[in-house]
C-alpha beads as a LAMMPS data file, in Angstrom:
LAMMPS data file: protein, C-alpha beads

338 atoms
337 bonds

1 atom types
1 bond types

-500.0 500.0 xlo xhi
-500.0 500.0 ylo yhi
-500.0 500.0 zlo zhi

Masses

1 110.0

Atoms # bond

1 1 1 -184.902 -328.913 -331.577
2 1 1 -183.640 -328.551 -328.048
3 1 1 -179.915 -328.876 -327.404
4 1 1 -180.655 -331.463 -324.707
5 1 1 -181.884 -333.815 -327.458
6 1 1 -179.014 -333.089 -329.845
7 1 1 -176.067 -333.418 -327.449
8 1 1 -176.569 -337.137 -326.696
9 1 1 -176.784 -337.775 -330.424
10 1 1 -173.525 -335.926 -331.002
11 1 1 -171.777 -337.967 -328.312
12 1 1 -173.055 -341.122 -329.995
13 1 1 -172.347 -340.119 -333.589
14 1 1 -169.012 -338.291 -333.453
15 1 1 -166.895 -341.283 -332.312
16 1 1 -168.482 -343.361 -335.077
17 1 1 -167.759 -340.685 -337.674
18 1 1 -164.181 -340.377 -336.436
19 1 1 -163.660 -344.132 -336.714
20 1 1 -165.075 -344.267 -340.246
21 1 1 -163.043 -341.215 -341.258
22 1 1 -159.884 -342.938 -340.036
23 1 1 -160.602 -346.012 -342.153
24 1 1 -161.412 -343.874 -345.189
25 1 1 -158.143 -341.994 -344.708
26 1 1 -156.240 -345.276 -344.618
27 1 1 -157.966 -346.501 -347.783
28 1 1 -157.479 -343.301 -349.762
29 1 1 -153.874 -342.867 -348.640
30 1 1 -153.125 -346.508 -349.496
31 1 1 -154.710 -346.097 -352.927
32 1 1 -152.435 -343.167 -353.652
33 1 1 -149.309 -344.977 -352.522
34 1 1 -150.160 -348.242 -354.264
35 1 1 -150.476 -346.429 -357.586
36 1 1 -147.542 -344.109 -356.988
37 1 1 -145.065 -346.844 -356.095
38 1 1 -146.184 -349.201 -358.834
39 1 1 -147.478 -351.874 -356.454
40 1 1 -150.644 -352.450 -358.452
41 1 1 -149.191 -355.356 -360.397
42 1 1 -148.177 -357.227 -357.246
43 1 1 -151.366 -356.709 -355.276
44 1 1 -153.863 -356.937 -358.125
45 1 1 -152.529 -360.338 -359.128
46 1 1 -154.556 -361.806 -356.268
47 1 1 -157.799 -360.527 -357.741
48 1 1 -157.092 -360.346 -361.470
49 1 1 -159.216 -363.438 -362.047
50 1 1 -162.174 -361.254 -361.014
51 1 1 -161.221 -357.856 -362.388
52 1 1 -160.038 -359.051 -365.795
53 1 1 -163.259 -360.891 -366.802
54 1 1 -165.248 -357.942 -365.445
55 1 1 -163.330 -355.511 -367.689
56 1 1 -162.050 -353.567 -364.685
57 1 1 -158.523 -352.137 -364.440
58 1 1 -155.955 -353.808 -362.219
59 1 1 -156.093 -350.920 -359.760
60 1 1 -159.526 -352.074 -358.637
61 1 1 -157.913 -355.282 -357.437
62 1 1 -156.200 -353.360 -354.655
63 1 1 -159.563 -352.154 -353.333
64 1 1 -161.024 -355.668 -353.535
65 1 1 -158.152 -357.161 -351.539
66 1 1 -158.312 -354.297 -349.026
67 1 1 -162.043 -354.880 -348.468
68 1 1 -161.287 -358.275 -346.936
69 1 1 -159.472 -356.422 -344.140
70 1 1 -161.655 -353.297 -343.961
71 1 1 -164.848 -352.610 -345.899
72 1 1 -164.546 -348.904 -345.176
73 1 1 -160.968 -348.719 -346.429
74 1 1 -161.891 -350.700 -349.547
75 1 1 -164.774 -348.357 -350.282
76 1 1 -162.478 -345.406 -349.694
77 1 1 -160.106 -346.715 -352.345
78 1 1 -162.941 -347.205 -354.833
79 1 1 -164.162 -343.677 -354.131
80 1 1 -160.667 -342.423 -354.877
81 1 1 -160.512 -344.305 -358.178
82 1 1 -163.928 -342.955 -359.162
83 1 1 -162.931 -339.431 -358.183
84 1 1 -159.700 -339.631 -360.195
85 1 1 -161.472 -340.838 -363.330
86 1 1 -160.150 -344.401 -363.330
87 1 1 -163.748 -345.678 -362.983
88 1 1 -167.000 -344.162 -364.188
89 1 1 -170.255 -344.668 -362.297
90 1 1 -171.182 -347.929 -364.002
91 1 1 -167.737 -349.439 -363.463
92 1 1 -167.806 -348.320 -359.821
93 1 1 -171.150 -350.065 -359.249
94 1 1 -169.724 -353.252 -360.735
95 1 1 -166.644 -352.969 -358.510
96 1 1 -168.811 -352.413 -355.418
97 1 1 -170.816 -355.521 -356.311
98 1 1 -167.672 -357.631 -356.738
99 1 1 -166.489 -356.378 -353.340
100 1 1 -169.385 -358.130 -351.578
101 1 1 -167.771 -361.487 -350.869
102 1 1 -164.541 -359.884 -349.692
103 1 1 -166.504 -357.665 -347.310
104 1 1 -168.163 -360.815 -345.966
105 1 1 -164.818 -362.539 -345.357
106 1 1 -163.769 -360.152 -342.591
107 1 1 -166.988 -360.842 -340.663
108 1 1 -166.152 -364.540 -340.503
109 1 1 -163.247 -363.803 -338.177
110 1 1 -164.737 -360.868 -336.289
111 1 1 -168.312 -362.049 -335.704
112 1 1 -169.465 -365.319 -337.242
113 1 1 -166.705 -367.568 -335.928
114 1 1 -166.200 -366.134 -332.415
115 1 1 -169.813 -365.096 -331.672
116 1 1 -172.543 -366.549 -333.855
117 1 1 -171.408 -370.153 -334.333
118 1 1 -170.930 -370.742 -330.574
119 1 1 -174.477 -369.440 -329.967
120 1 1 -176.143 -371.456 -332.721
121 1 1 -174.111 -374.620 -332.370
122 1 1 -171.905 -376.252 -334.951
123 1 1 -174.572 -377.612 -337.327
124 1 1 -176.877 -374.596 -337.555
125 1 1 -173.976 -372.169 -337.215
126 1 1 -172.055 -373.595 -340.135
127 1 1 -175.221 -373.911 -342.211
128 1 1 -176.076 -370.260 -341.615
129 1 1 -172.561 -368.947 -342.245
130 1 1 -172.308 -371.173 -345.310
131 1 1 -175.594 -369.776 -346.622
132 1 1 -174.417 -366.201 -346.090
133 1 1 -171.100 -367.020 -347.778
134 1 1 -172.909 -368.528 -350.763
135 1 1 -175.137 -365.456 -351.037
136 1 1 -172.148 -363.104 -350.913
137 1 1 -170.273 -365.214 -353.462
138 1 1 -173.297 -365.235 -355.778
139 1 1 -173.484 -361.436 -355.607
140 1 1 -169.768 -361.162 -356.393
141 1 1 -170.193 -363.543 -359.341
142 1 1 -173.119 -361.397 -360.529
143 1 1 -170.814 -358.389 -360.462
144 1 1 -168.225 -360.205 -362.574
145 1 1 -170.853 -361.221 -365.135
146 1 1 -172.300 -357.694 -365.154
147 1 1 -168.843 -356.261 -365.805
148 1 1 -168.248 -358.705 -368.644
149 1 1 -171.554 -357.749 -370.264
150 1 1 -171.922 -354.054 -369.430
151 1 1 -168.398 -352.641 -369.262
152 1 1 -165.903 -351.726 -371.951
153 1 1 -162.908 -349.447 -372.316
154 1 1 -165.298 -346.486 -372.313
155 1 1 -166.122 -347.099 -368.652
156 1 1 -162.558 -347.134 -367.333
157 1 1 -159.423 -345.062 -367.810
158 1 1 -155.886 -346.357 -367.319
159 1 1 -154.047 -344.634 -364.498
160 1 1 -151.443 -343.157 -366.829
161 1 1 -154.155 -341.540 -368.960
162 1 1 -156.199 -340.323 -365.983
163 1 1 -153.092 -338.685 -364.589
164 1 1 -152.660 -336.529 -367.684
165 1 1 -156.218 -335.252 -367.283
166 1 1 -155.240 -333.493 -364.071
167 1 1 -158.171 -335.132 -362.311
168 1 1 -156.137 -335.718 -359.151
169 1 1 -156.793 -338.303 -356.507
170 1 1 -155.097 -341.662 -356.699
171 1 1 -153.134 -340.681 -359.798
172 1 1 -151.672 -337.441 -358.494
173 1 1 -148.584 -339.155 -357.124
174 1 1 -147.729 -341.149 -360.265
175 1 1 -145.488 -338.450 -361.723
176 1 1 -143.432 -338.240 -358.530
177 1 1 -142.901 -341.990 -358.543
178 1 1 -141.813 -341.917 -362.182
179 1 1 -139.407 -339.062 -361.509
180 1 1 -137.864 -340.957 -358.619
181 1 1 -136.799 -343.773 -360.909
182 1 1 -135.023 -341.308 -363.218
183 1 1 -133.324 -339.198 -360.572
184 1 1 -129.917 -339.836 -359.109
185 1 1 -129.634 -341.869 -355.930
186 1 1 -129.188 -338.675 -353.913
187 1 1 -132.626 -337.477 -354.985
188 1 1 -134.466 -340.711 -354.174
189 1 1 -135.244 -339.708 -350.599
190 1 1 -136.640 -336.331 -351.692
191 1 1 -138.820 -337.989 -354.322
192 1 1 -140.108 -340.476 -351.764
193 1 1 -140.982 -337.647 -349.415
194 1 1 -142.748 -335.746 -352.186
195 1 1 -144.744 -338.827 -353.154
196 1 1 -145.913 -339.378 -349.589
197 1 1 -146.738 -335.686 -349.180
198 1 1 -148.769 -335.722 -352.412
199 1 1 -150.673 -338.772 -351.194
200 1 1 -151.317 -337.108 -347.840
201 1 1 -152.577 -333.906 -349.491
202 1 1 -154.955 -335.847 -351.719
203 1 1 -156.225 -337.780 -348.690
204 1 1 -156.797 -334.609 -346.676
205 1 1 -158.684 -333.008 -349.563
206 1 1 -161.054 -335.957 -349.778
207 1 1 -161.570 -336.108 -346.009
208 1 1 -162.472 -332.405 -345.886
209 1 1 -165.244 -333.123 -348.361
210 1 1 -166.493 -336.446 -346.971
211 1 1 -166.344 -336.075 -343.185
212 1 1 -168.640 -333.035 -342.775
213 1 1 -171.233 -334.670 -345.013
214 1 1 -170.856 -337.937 -343.119
215 1 1 -171.378 -336.219 -339.774
216 1 1 -174.456 -334.272 -340.909
217 1 1 -176.156 -337.358 -342.365
218 1 1 -175.364 -339.510 -339.322
219 1 1 -176.793 -336.910 -336.930
220 1 1 -179.936 -336.486 -339.034
221 1 1 -180.522 -340.237 -339.335
222 1 1 -179.900 -340.869 -335.635
223 1 1 -182.394 -338.159 -334.684
224 1 1 -184.918 -339.677 -337.102
225 1 1 -184.481 -343.126 -335.570
226 1 1 -185.084 -341.745 -332.093
227 1 1 -188.349 -340.128 -333.146
228 1 1 -189.689 -342.895 -335.416
229 1 1 -191.260 -346.220 -334.462
230 1 1 -189.329 -348.690 -336.580
231 1 1 -191.201 -351.602 -335.054
232 1 1 -193.702 -351.202 -337.888
233 1 1 -191.146 -352.815 -340.165
234 1 1 -191.569 -356.000 -338.149
235 1 1 -195.125 -356.288 -339.473
236 1 1 -193.545 -357.697 -342.623
237 1 1 -192.344 -360.754 -340.721
238 1 1 -195.606 -362.656 -340.398
239 1 1 -196.569 -362.647 -344.117
240 1 1 -193.061 -363.734 -345.096
241 1 1 -192.831 -366.597 -342.613
242 1 1 -196.338 -367.789 -343.547
243 1 1 -195.453 -367.623 -347.235
244 1 1 -192.550 -370.046 -346.878
245 1 1 -194.325 -372.305 -344.377
246 1 1 -192.256 -371.606 -341.255
247 1 1 -193.640 -372.199 -337.743
248 1 1 -195.448 -369.340 -336.021
249 1 1 -192.570 -369.124 -333.557
250 1 1 -190.450 -367.771 -336.395
251 1 1 -192.121 -364.348 -336.207
252 1 1 -190.646 -363.142 -332.899
253 1 1 -187.275 -364.592 -333.894
254 1 1 -187.357 -362.678 -337.188
255 1 1 -188.228 -359.477 -335.330
256 1 1 -185.398 -359.970 -332.843
257 1 1 -182.948 -360.912 -335.603
258 1 1 -183.909 -357.862 -337.636
259 1 1 -182.893 -355.503 -334.840
260 1 1 -180.021 -357.460 -333.312
261 1 1 -178.361 -360.462 -334.934
262 1 1 -176.902 -361.815 -331.703
263 1 1 -180.229 -361.563 -329.872
264 1 1 -182.027 -363.290 -332.737
265 1 1 -179.499 -366.142 -332.770
266 1 1 -179.801 -366.538 -329.001
267 1 1 -183.594 -366.620 -329.304
268 1 1 -183.731 -369.384 -331.895
269 1 1 -180.886 -371.578 -330.654
270 1 1 -182.846 -373.316 -327.839
271 1 1 -185.725 -374.086 -330.211
272 1 1 -183.641 -375.935 -332.806
273 1 1 -184.597 -379.602 -332.813
274 1 1 -187.921 -378.947 -331.094
275 1 1 -189.736 -376.124 -332.893
276 1 1 -187.349 -375.647 -335.811
277 1 1 -185.378 -378.032 -337.969
278 1 1 -181.850 -376.794 -338.753
279 1 1 -182.949 -375.728 -342.250
280 1 1 -185.994 -373.895 -340.868
281 1 1 -183.796 -372.117 -338.336
282 1 1 -181.426 -370.906 -341.051
283 1 1 -184.344 -369.836 -343.255
284 1 1 -185.848 -367.911 -340.341
285 1 1 -182.610 -366.061 -339.700
286 1 1 -182.219 -365.241 -343.396
287 1 1 -185.728 -363.761 -343.458
288 1 1 -184.716 -361.752 -340.414
289 1 1 -181.866 -360.473 -342.564
290 1 1 -184.330 -359.298 -345.208
291 1 1 -186.384 -357.401 -342.638
292 1 1 -183.230 -355.955 -341.105
293 1 1 -182.348 -354.223 -344.370
294 1 1 -185.200 -351.801 -343.737
295 1 1 -183.629 -350.917 -340.393
296 1 1 -179.935 -351.138 -341.281
297 1 1 -180.451 -348.973 -344.355
298 1 1 -181.483 -346.109 -342.082
299 1 1 -178.982 -346.842 -339.333
300 1 1 -175.848 -347.573 -341.359
301 1 1 -176.132 -347.711 -345.151
302 1 1 -177.519 -344.243 -345.824
303 1 1 -175.059 -342.373 -343.591
304 1 1 -172.084 -344.442 -344.742
305 1 1 -172.817 -344.503 -348.477
306 1 1 -173.996 -340.895 -348.639
307 1 1 -170.900 -339.839 -346.746
308 1 1 -168.573 -341.541 -349.208
309 1 1 -170.373 -341.036 -352.509
310 1 1 -172.900 -338.261 -351.950
311 1 1 -176.703 -338.706 -352.028
312 1 1 -177.138 -339.322 -355.762
313 1 1 -174.561 -342.027 -356.359
314 1 1 -174.853 -343.305 -352.789
315 1 1 -178.532 -344.055 -353.431
316 1 1 -177.553 -346.116 -356.476
317 1 1 -175.040 -348.106 -354.437
318 1 1 -177.640 -348.782 -351.722
319 1 1 -180.234 -349.838 -354.302
320 1 1 -177.858 -352.267 -356.018
321 1 1 -176.515 -353.724 -352.762
322 1 1 -179.921 -354.140 -351.131
323 1 1 -181.653 -355.416 -354.266
324 1 1 -179.070 -358.133 -354.921
325 1 1 -179.016 -359.223 -351.268
326 1 1 -182.793 -359.561 -351.131
327 1 1 -182.905 -361.533 -354.385
328 1 1 -180.240 -364.036 -353.378
329 1 1 -181.470 -364.374 -349.795
330 1 1 -184.925 -365.158 -351.211
331 1 1 -183.363 -367.826 -353.448
332 1 1 -181.515 -369.311 -350.470
333 1 1 -184.694 -369.382 -348.346
334 1 1 -186.604 -371.069 -351.181
335 1 1 -183.928 -373.781 -351.453
336 1 1 -183.949 -374.355 -347.691
337 1 1 -187.712 -374.804 -347.316
338 1 1 -188.317 -376.953 -350.391

Bonds

1 1 1 2
2 1 2 3
3 1 3 4
4 1 4 5
5 1 5 6
6 1 6 7
7 1 7 8
8 1 8 9
9 1 9 10
10 1 10 11
11 1 11 12
12 1 12 13
13 1 13 14
14 1 14 15
15 1 15 16
16 1 16 17
17 1 17 18
18 1 18 19
19 1 19 20
20 1 20 21
21 1 21 22
22 1 22 23
23 1 23 24
24 1 24 25
25 1 25 26
26 1 26 27
27 1 27 28
28 1 28 29
29 1 29 30
30 1 30 31
31 1 31 32
32 1 32 33
33 1 33 34
34 1 34 35
35 1 35 36
36 1 36 37
37 1 37 38
38 1 38 39
39 1 39 40
40 1 40 41
41 1 41 42
42 1 42 43
43 1 43 44
44 1 44 45
45 1 45 46
46 1 46 47
47 1 47 48
48 1 48 49
49 1 49 50
50 1 50 51
51 1 51 52
52 1 52 53
53 1 53 54
54 1 54 55
55 1 55 56
56 1 56 57
57 1 57 58
58 1 58 59
59 1 59 60
60 1 60 61
61 1 61 62
62 1 62 63
63 1 63 64
64 1 64 65
65 1 65 66
66 1 66 67
67 1 67 68
68 1 68 69
69 1 69 70
70 1 70 71
71 1 71 72
72 1 72 73
73 1 73 74
74 1 74 75
75 1 75 76
76 1 76 77
77 1 77 78
78 1 78 79
79 1 79 80
80 1 80 81
81 1 81 82
82 1 82 83
83 1 83 84
84 1 84 85
85 1 85 86
86 1 86 87
87 1 87 88
88 1 88 89
89 1 89 90
90 1 90 91
91 1 91 92
92 1 92 93
93 1 93 94
94 1 94 95
95 1 95 96
96 1 96 97
97 1 97 98
98 1 98 99
99 1 99 100
100 1 100 101
101 1 101 102
102 1 102 103
103 1 103 104
104 1 104 105
105 1 105 106
106 1 106 107
107 1 107 108
108 1 108 109
109 1 109 110
110 1 110 111
111 1 111 112
112 1 112 113
113 1 113 114
114 1 114 115
115 1 115 116
116 1 116 117
117 1 117 118
118 1 118 119
119 1 119 120
120 1 120 121
121 1 121 122
122 1 122 123
123 1 123 124
124 1 124 125
125 1 125 126
126 1 126 127
127 1 127 128
128 1 128 129
129 1 129 130
130 1 130 131
131 1 131 132
132 1 132 133
133 1 133 134
134 1 134 135
135 1 135 136
136 1 136 137
137 1 137 138
138 1 138 139
139 1 139 140
140 1 140 141
141 1 141 142
142 1 142 143
143 1 143 144
144 1 144 145
145 1 145 146
146 1 146 147
147 1 147 148
148 1 148 149
149 1 149 150
150 1 150 151
151 1 151 152
152 1 152 153
153 1 153 154
154 1 154 155
155 1 155 156
156 1 156 157
157 1 157 158
158 1 158 159
159 1 159 160
160 1 160 161
161 1 161 162
162 1 162 163
163 1 163 164
164 1 164 165
165 1 165 166
166 1 166 167
167 1 167 168
168 1 168 169
169 1 169 170
170 1 170 171
171 1 171 172
172 1 172 173
173 1 173 174
174 1 174 175
175 1 175 176
176 1 176 177
177 1 177 178
178 1 178 179
179 1 179 180
180 1 180 181
181 1 181 182
182 1 182 183
183 1 183 184
184 1 184 185
185 1 185 186
186 1 186 187
187 1 187 188
188 1 188 189
189 1 189 190
190 1 190 191
191 1 191 192
192 1 192 193
193 1 193 194
194 1 194 195
195 1 195 196
196 1 196 197
197 1 197 198
198 1 198 199
199 1 199 200
200 1 200 201
201 1 201 202
202 1 202 203
203 1 203 204
204 1 204 205
205 1 205 206
206 1 206 207
207 1 207 208
208 1 208 209
209 1 209 210
210 1 210 211
211 1 211 212
212 1 212 213
213 1 213 214
214 1 214 215
215 1 215 216
216 1 216 217
217 1 217 218
218 1 218 219
219 1 219 220
220 1 220 221
221 1 221 222
222 1 222 223
223 1 223 224
224 1 224 225
225 1 225 226
226 1 226 227
227 1 227 228
228 1 228 229
229 1 229 230
230 1 230 231
231 1 231 232
232 1 232 233
233 1 233 234
234 1 234 235
235 1 235 236
236 1 236 237
237 1 237 238
238 1 238 239
239 1 239 240
240 1 240 241
241 1 241 242
242 1 242 243
243 1 243 244
244 1 244 245
245 1 245 246
246 1 246 247
247 1 247 248
248 1 248 249
249 1 249 250
250 1 250 251
251 1 251 252
252 1 252 253
253 1 253 254
254 1 254 255
255 1 255 256
256 1 256 257
257 1 257 258
258 1 258 259
259 1 259 260
260 1 260 261
261 1 261 262
262 1 262 263
263 1 263 264
264 1 264 265
265 1 265 266
266 1 266 267
267 1 267 268
268 1 268 269
269 1 269 270
270 1 270 271
271 1 271 272
272 1 272 273
273 1 273 274
274 1 274 275
275 1 275 276
276 1 276 277
277 1 277 278
278 1 278 279
279 1 279 280
280 1 280 281
281 1 281 282
282 1 282 283
283 1 283 284
284 1 284 285
285 1 285 286
286 1 286 287
287 1 287 288
288 1 288 289
289 1 289 290
290 1 290 291
291 1 291 292
292 1 292 293
293 1 293 294
294 1 294 295
295 1 295 296
296 1 296 297
297 1 297 298
298 1 298 299
299 1 299 300
300 1 300 301
301 1 301 302
302 1 302 303
303 1 303 304
304 1 304 305
305 1 305 306
306 1 306 307
307 1 307 308
308 1 308 309
309 1 309 310
310 1 310 311
311 1 311 312
312 1 312 313
313 1 313 314
314 1 314 315
315 1 315 316
316 1 316 317
317 1 317 318
318 1 318 319
319 1 319 320
320 1 320 321
321 1 321 322
322 1 322 323
323 1 323 324
324 1 324 325
325 1 325 326
326 1 326 327
327 1 327 328
328 1 328 329
329 1 329 330
330 1 330 331
331 1 331 332
332 1 332 333
333 1 333 334
334 1 334 335
335 1 335 336
336 1 336 337
337 1 337 338
């Protein structure tokens, strides 16, 4: 492929990779420090009502709380716990599922409240955001139930035990923190420095493995998108809207919503009350969300999840996330149009 085609892609992708890498670094570094300084008990108390019934260790609570502020940082923490042996693959999938609602929360303040609700108006805006919140909450509840049914002590390892395995990651700094409490006051500063340095080394090790993979996948996917006609995915819109009895005008709205949420909201807003009832408008936008998974999986999910987890486990995360979203969006649409 000619360099003239690759260079624009690099200029587009590299800033995105750098931003994601920064968030991952924050998440991994925070995971190390939270465990090392014994802050798990304080932070995890906010989420123990979820992690305890799901048979997940308290450490996972820190990632869940962090996800409300940054999905990338929260995922970075979970990746660190999986890497260190605190969670096996099944427990990690359950934790990722529970994370869903907390990942949704941040979008309320960054997108839904300041952008989408003003476009759609108060009634339709709150109905749509409420529907998305209910879907995210249902997925999180599914994760809790799945953990209660599918997980046991075999799927998780306490931090203290994982540390003795020499598996590294989030538990590498535990010994330094324990030593600090036993040392004299004069040695406290040295122990603190060692703990932070250990956390930084573990973070750098993970970034060296993740970032190159992230960059390669992002470049490959971006090139694929520029050479593939993704409009064919929009052909799914008409059968879906006909199936649930929506007006024919829903098709172009679904197509617009699938490729750009803001554009889709702007397209349907003037038609509410004339062509669409409020419930029909929300159902139309939710169907647009289903179609958009086909596009967003290529544009965001594959590069992001493969970068963090690798292709094998990343594919499992994508399958679980997408499958649950489609199921619960379909349920929400069915309730709206009945």
